[in-house]
C-alpha positions, 0 to 999 in steps of 0.5 A: 511362264506360269508353272503349269501344264498347258494343253494341247502340249503338242498342237497340230498333228502329233498323234500316238505320243510316247514319253520316257524320262532320262537324266532329269528330263522328259523325252517325247515322240509321236507318229508322223505318217508320210511326213519327213523328217519323221518321228519328231523328238521333243525334250522338257526339263519340267514336263511343262515347256517342251522344245523340239530337239530333232527328229528320229528319222532325219536323213533319207539315208536312214529310211526309204520314204518313197511311195505314194499316198499313205505308203511308207508311213511311220506309225506308233513309236515307243521311246524308252531309256535303258539306264544300264547301258554303258556310262550314260545309258541309251535311248531306244525307239521302236516304230512301224512302217507297215509298207516298208521296213516293217517294225523297226528299232533305232537307238541313240546315245545323244538323242538331239544329235543322231539316231541309228539307221532303223533295223527291222526287228526279226520276228516282230509282227502286228502293229504298235510295238513297245518295249519294256526294261524289267528290273532283272535286266530282261527286255520285253517286246510287247506287240498287238495283232489280230487274234490268231486263235478262238477269234469270235468277232472281226476286230478282235485282237490280242497283246503278246509278249516276247523277249528281245535282244536289242543288240541283234534286233531279234525276238527270242524265247517263248511268245505268250499272249497276255490279253485279248480284247473282250466280248464287248466287241470293242474295236482293235486294241492298240498302243500296249505299254507295260510299266511297273509301280510298287512291284506290280506290272501294269499294261496300258492299252487302248481300244475302239479305234482312233474315232469316237469310241477310242478309250484307254484301258488297263490291266495288271499282274504280279508276273509279267507273262501271265495272269493279267487282270483287266480292270472291271471299270475299263476304260479308265479314260475316254470321251466316248460318253460325251458324244459327237458334239464334245469339245475334244473327241477321239481320245486314246492311245496313251503312254504313262510315266512318272516325274522325279517328284513321284507325280504320275502323268499320261500323254494321250491323243485327241482331236479338237473339232472346230467350225460352226455348230453343225459342221465341225471338223478336225483339220489339225487331226490328232494332237497330244495332251498331258493329264495328271494321274492319281493312284487309287486302290492299286489302279491309276485314276486319270484326270481325277477332278473332272474325268476329262481333258482340261486346258491347264493343270498345276503340277500338283494335278489340279485343274487351273485357269490358263493365265494370259501370260502363259506360253504355249507348251512348245515355242516355235519361231514365228518367222524363219528367215532361212539365215541358218543354212539348214532346216529347222526341225519343224520343217517337213515335206511329203515322203523325203526332202528332194535335196536336188530341188530344195536348197537351204544354203545355195543362196545366203538368207534364202530358201531356194526351191527349184521347180519340181513335180506336180503336188500329186506326184509320187516323188521329186516334190519341191515343197516345204511345210509346217504344221497348223497349230491353232483354229485361227492363224496367218501364214505368209511368205515372200517369194521371187520367181525366175521363170523359164518354161510355160507352166512354171509356178510357185507359191503358198500351200494349205496342204492335207495330202496330194489329193486335197489342198489349196494353193495361191501361186504365180504361174508363167503362161508364156508371154504373161504371168498370172496369179491363180487360186487352185483348189485340189479335190480328189487329185484334180486341180481346179483354177478357181480364180485367175488374174494376169498381173505381168508380162514381158518379164520372166521374173516376178516377186510378191507376198502371199498370205493365208488368213484362217478364221476357223474353217474360212480362209482368205488368200491375199497377195501384195508387194508389202505386208501392210498393203495386201489385196484379197484374192479369194475370200470365204474359202471353206477349208473343212474338206481338208479335215480327215473326215472328208479327205480320207487322210490320216494327218493334219493340215500343214502350211508352206511353200512349193515350186512346180516346173512346167518343163523337165524338173531335172533340168533345174531351169526354174526356181523360186527364192523364198526370203522368209516364211511367217506362221502365227497363231491369231487365237489361243482358243482351247476348244471351239 
């Protein structure tokens, strides 16, 4: 791989990134909303190639993720490293679960191995929590909330500081408001992060919401708790001036950091719309991009060459062309044959793995899914998915179904949320087995196409495949990957974009099983021999 930053660094629904440096490495996490495991964790030795080393919320015992729809979502993490703790130092993550534990703290001495159970931070409120370790040993909690006094427009917000005791997870001392959103009536402030350079404190924050008006702004002060000066030319980075047809939109929510060689970088969220020229949608939702930062007159200057997000940068911060042999920033296996007996960290479900129904090690070399509740249900889902990471892709799985009751079904799914998804499935109709293509709109399943393909037998196996050519999908099936039949073609997937579905996350692809009878009886199951996901385009923008 050439030594260069390739954007997007984290492709496919990795919003609200946060980065810290420790032990000569970088560590990055991002919001995960209702997906579990939550708060994915990545590591990099050079800031170029990244590896997912785990998830901060990796066990159902750590945090209650039950609930329906967007409830119990995990939002806006900040990861930081305290080098003064013990011999090796300690990692801390603060994040927000608005409908659950609230603003919480988790820590680890071995971030790839374990994280503590989250603890609610006593006294913390608002949203988008952050912490800052000062040179004198003090630790500060930095939060943002709706303006409490002298509020003169609806979305006016304020950033406040207070000391935090990490051992007891409580705020103490005087709470000080250090910044309010200004009279331009820009939408909610968010993602406040304090850092220090040349003895000066800097406050990085975003305004404008996570849509077209999003942008990154900055303030500075010689003292951490007073006299903050907003940069006159804020925002210091945005794509809002490029309009709706920009190749990358909704850019904001940044975290800034420096490497061991003194170079500065910022990780930001942004969306890559795709489709035809008129109807462009953001099925992958917010992704993470890394941009170079240069200092000028005591202020950070982001992407100084062009003022916008480019596909590739050299480590000196210059825009370069992506070479044919450049690898993606995160390499994820194309095929998972389930031989390890445990889930790879990129596998997800909605809210929490139902361990009674999802079995990684019950059958050697197989993922066994016992039939669970309907996809629209609040709990007991037998569904395992991974993120879409390119405009065009293939997702393919081999499954064997062992039916027990009428209505049992299993297959492959293209999933935005409970109410908006697409499925290709085998279904047991009593005396016969059918293949069905299902479209779910606003929570209502529609059987778009159905064919009877078997009878007189309770068992059936085959291969399902989804082929995406931007917003148009093909759903195929067959007994062999080399001889597949198209079951549904030219399926418009744009309704899976958050613009249409109202969701807060990107599309995922994977496997599911639904019981026609009582799922507690575990009478029906489907064995998945392998799952393949492969990007078939490397287009940066559409």
